[in-house]
C-alpha positions in Angstrom: 4.6 -6.3 -29.0 6.1 -5.0 -25.8 5.6 -6.0 -22.2 5.9 -4.1 -18.9 5.1 -4.2 -15.3 2.3 -2.2 -13.5 3.4 -1.8 -9.9 0.9 -1.1 -7.2 3.0 -0.6 -4.0 0.7 -1.1 -1.0 1.4 -2.1 2.6 -1.8 -3.1 4.3 -3.3 -2.4 6.7 -1.6 0.9 7.7 1.5 1.5 5.5 3.9 0.6 8.4 6.5 -0.8 6.0 5.7 1.4 2.9 9.3 2.7 2.8 10.6 -0.9 2.6 7.9 -1.8 0.1 9.1 1.1 -2.2 12.7 -0.1 -2.0 11.6 -3.5 -3.0 9.6 -2.0 -5.9 12.6 -0.1 -7.2 14.6 -3.3 -7.0 11.9 -5.0 -9.0 12.0 -2.3 -11.7 15.7 -2.7 -12.1 15.3 -6.5 -12.2 12.5 -6.2 -14.8 14.8 -4.1 -17.0 17.6 -6.7 -16.7 15.1 -9.5 -17.5 14.1 -7.8 -20.8 10.8 -6.1 -19.9 10.0 -2.9 -21.9 8.3 -0.6 -19.3 7.5 0.0 -15.7 4.3 1.9 -14.7 2.5 3.1 -11.6 -1.2 4.1 -10.9 -2.6 6.8 -8.7 -5.0 6.9 -5.7 -5.4 9.0 -2.6 -6.1 8.7 1.2 -5.5 4.9 1.1 -4.4 3.7 4.6 -2.0 1.2 3.0 0.0 4.0 1.3 -1.3 3.4 -2.3 -0.2 5.7 -4.3 -0.7 9.5 -4.1 2.3 10.9 -6.0 2.9 8.9 -9.2 5.2 11.4 -10.9 7.5 11.4 -7.9 7.5 7.6 -8.2 8.3 7.9 -11.9 11.3 10.0 -11.1 12.6 7.3 -8.8 12.0 4.6 -11.4 13.7 6.7 -14.0 16.8 7.1 -11.8 17.0 3.3 -11.2 16.6 2.2 -14.9 18.3 3.1 -18.2 16.2 1.6 -21.0 12.6 0.8 -20.1 9.7 3.2 -20.6 8.6 4.8 -17.3 5.0 6.0 -16.8 1.6 6.2 -15.2 -1.5 4.1 -15.9 -3.3 6.2 -15.0 -2.5 9.7 -13.7 -5.7 11.4 -12.6 -5.2 14.6 -14.6 -8.5 16.5 -13.6 -7.1 16.9 -10.1 -4.2 19.1 -11.2 -3.0 22.3 -12.9 -2.0 20.9 -16.3 1.0 23.3 -16.7 2.5 22.0 -13.4 1.9 18.4 -14.7 3.6 19.3 -18.0 6.6 20.6 -16.1 6.9 17.7 -13.7 6.4 15.1 -16.4 8.9 16.9 -18.6 11.5 16.7 -15.8 11.0 12.9 -15.5 11.4 12.7 -19.3 14.7 14.7 -19.1 16.0 12.6 -16.2 15.0 9.3 -18.0 16.4 10.4 -21.4 13.1 10.5 -23.2 11.3 7.5 -21.6 8.3 9.2 -19.9 4.8 7.8 -20.8 2.2 10.0 -19.1 -1.0 7.9 -19.2 -3.9 10.0 -18.0 -7.5 9.2 -17.0 -10.5 10.5 -15.1 -11.1 10.2 -11.4 -13.7 7.8 -10.0 -13.8 8.2 -6.2 -16.0 11.0 -4.7 -13.7 11.4 -1.7 -10.7 12.1 -3.9 -12.6 14.9 -5.7 -13.5 16.3 -2.2 -9.9 16.2 -1.2 -8.9 18.4 -4.1 -12.0 20.6 -3.8 -13.1 19.8 -7.3 -16.7 19.2 -8.5 -16.7 15.8 -10.2 -19.3 17.0 -12.6 -16.7 19.2 -14.2 -14.1 16.5 -14.6 -14.6 15.7 -18.3 -14.3 19.4 -19.4 -11.3 19.8 -17.0 -9.7 16.6 -18.4 -10.1 17.6 -22.1 -8.8 21.2 -21.5 -5.9 19.9 -19.5 -4.9 17.4 -22.3 -4.6 20.2 -24.7 -2.6 22.4 -22.3 -0.1 19.6 -21.5 0.5 19.0 -25.2 0.8 22.7 -26.0 3.2 23.2 -23.1 5.3 20.2 -24.1 5.6 21.6 -27.6 7.6 24.6 -26.2 5.0 27.0 -27.5 4.3 30.3 -25.7 1.1 29.7 -23.8 -1.7 32.3 -24.0 -4.5 30.2 -22.7 -7.7 31.5 -21.1 -10.1 28.6 -20.8 -13.1 27.4 -18.8 -10.9 26.0 -16.0 -7.3 27.1 -16.5 -5.4 30.2 -17.4 -1.7 30.1 -18.5 0.7 32.6 -20.0 4.4 31.8 -20.7 6.2 28.7 -21.6 7.8 25.8 -19.8 11.5 24.9 -19.8 12.9 22.3 -20.2 10.6 20.6 -22.7 10.5 16.8 -22.9 12.8 14.9 -25.2 10.6 12.0 -26.0 7.6 11.9 -23.7 4.2 10.5 -24.9 0.7 11.3 -23.6 -1.6 8.2 -23.4 -5.3 8.2 -22.5 -7.1 5.6 -20.4 -10.6 4.5 -21.2 -13.1 1.9 -20.1 -16.2 3.3 -21.8 -17.4 4.0 -25.3 -17.1 7.7 -24.7 -13.6 7.4 -23.3 -12.5 5.3 -26.2 -13.8 7.8 -28.7 -12.1 10.6 -26.7 -8.7 8.8 -26.9 -9.3 8.4 -30.7 -10.3 12.1 -31.1 -7.1 13.3 -29.4 -5.1 10.8 -31.5 -3.6 9.4 -28.3 -2.5 5.9 -27.5 -5.4 4.2 -25.6 -4.8 2.4 -22.3 -7.3 -0.2 -21.2 -7.7 -2.8 -18.4 -8.7 -6.5 -18.3 -11.9 -5.9 -16.5 -13.9 -6.9 -19.5 -14.1 -10.0 -21.7 -12.5 -10.4 -25.2 -15.8 -9.5 -27.0 -16.0 -6.1 -25.2 -12.3 -5.4 -25.7 -12.7 -6.3 -29.4 -15.7 -3.9 -29.8 -13.7 -1.1 -28.1 -10.7 -1.7 -30.3 -12.9 -1.5 -33.4 -14.5 1.6 -32.0 -11.1 3.2 -31.3 -9.9 2.6 -34.9 -13.2 3.6 -36.5 -13.3 6.8 -34.4 -9.7 7.5 -35.3 -10.6 7.2 -39.0 -13.7 9.5 -38.4 -11.5 12.2 -36.7 -8.5 11.7 -39.0 -6.1 10.8 -36.2 -3.4 8.2 -35.8 -5.8 6.1 -33.7 -7.1 4.6 -36.9 -4.1 2.3 -37.1 -2.9 2.1 -33.5 -3.1 -0.9 -31.2 -4.3 -0.4 -27.6 -2.1 -0.7 -24.6 -3.6 -3.5 -22.5 -3.0 -3.8 -18.8 -2.8 -7.2 -17.0 -2.2 -7.1 -13.3 0.3 -9.7 -12.0 2.5 -10.2 -9.0 6.1 -9.9 -10.1 9.0 -11.7 -8.5 10.7 -9.2 -6.2 14.4 -9.6 -5.4 14.9 -9.5 -1.7 17.4 -7.0 -0.3 19.8 -8.2 2.5 18.0 -7.9 5.8 14.7 -6.9 4.1 13.1 -10.4 3.7 9.4 -10.1 3.5 6.9 -13.0 3.6 5.3 -13.7 0.2 2.0 -12.1 1.1 3.9 -8.8 1.8 5.6 -8.5 -1.6 4.8 -5.4 -3.6 1.6 -5.8 -5.5 2.1 -5.3 -9.2 0.7 -6.0 -12.6 1.7 -6.8 -16.1 1.1 -4.3 -18.9 1.3 -5.4 -22.5 2.1 -2.3 -24.5 1.0 -2.2 -28.1 -0.8 -5.5 -27.8 -4.1 -6.4 -29.5 -7.5 -6.7 -27.9 -7.0 -10.4 -27.3 -3.6 -10.0 -25.7 -4.8 -11.1 -22.2 -7.4 -13.5 -20.9 -10.7 -12.1 -19.7 -11.2 -11.5 -16.1 -14.9 -10.6 -16.0 -17.7 -12.0 -18.2 -19.3 -8.6 -19.2 -18.9 -4.8 -19.0 -17.7 -3.8 -15.6 -20.8 -2.3 -13.7 -18.7 0.2 -11.6 -17.6 3.7 -12.4 -15.6 3.7 -15.6 -12.0 4.8 -15.9 -13.1 7.5 -18.3 
């Protein structure tokens, strides 16, 4: 079992101190590594007045530069918004900078205004997502691309290729769990559901992995648990407790019962995938 931190740097109400918040977050990542944690991760959202968090791969580059051992990654990167070849290149660069520690956790979008920002029809997001997953993997392999798909066209190959990057898939629905299994990708989930639901999804993930003949048949999910980490204070940058960077704890390779339940039933909102 491995443990990491999911950072959610925000500075409500208007991001006035977001630069300071990021310096504290980078300090926290370094402290987490020194304390023995195994990974540091960031999410993605857009147009948030508190500065939360529109460029996760940029953040991963900064985290990679401040650490030496821990995994660095996204949980989750909203892949349908982007050109997957560009994502593959940028994530590969983070992997090179980090020495093979990049973990690109990807998921679907959920907020209509974010799709509008990127000029994307949300009804196409699943087909965009699945096509993009394949393209990122193919680009990372170093293969010559000759792709003419429904949403993307790509010819050529990227350089440099990653040294040890992994692509993970987020899911909080039956369909999303089966998709992660079908692609044979490590599955990221979130503690918005009780132990019973998490257990059902874990069984579904493994069963679907066996059905599709992928490595999901014997993998454990990556379970996220949001927590507020202790943040070392920089000289002259003392912040009151309520202004410390918001963060969360991510248990990598833990079982379905790794974290206590937060909600008594399936989350009624828009699923992660």
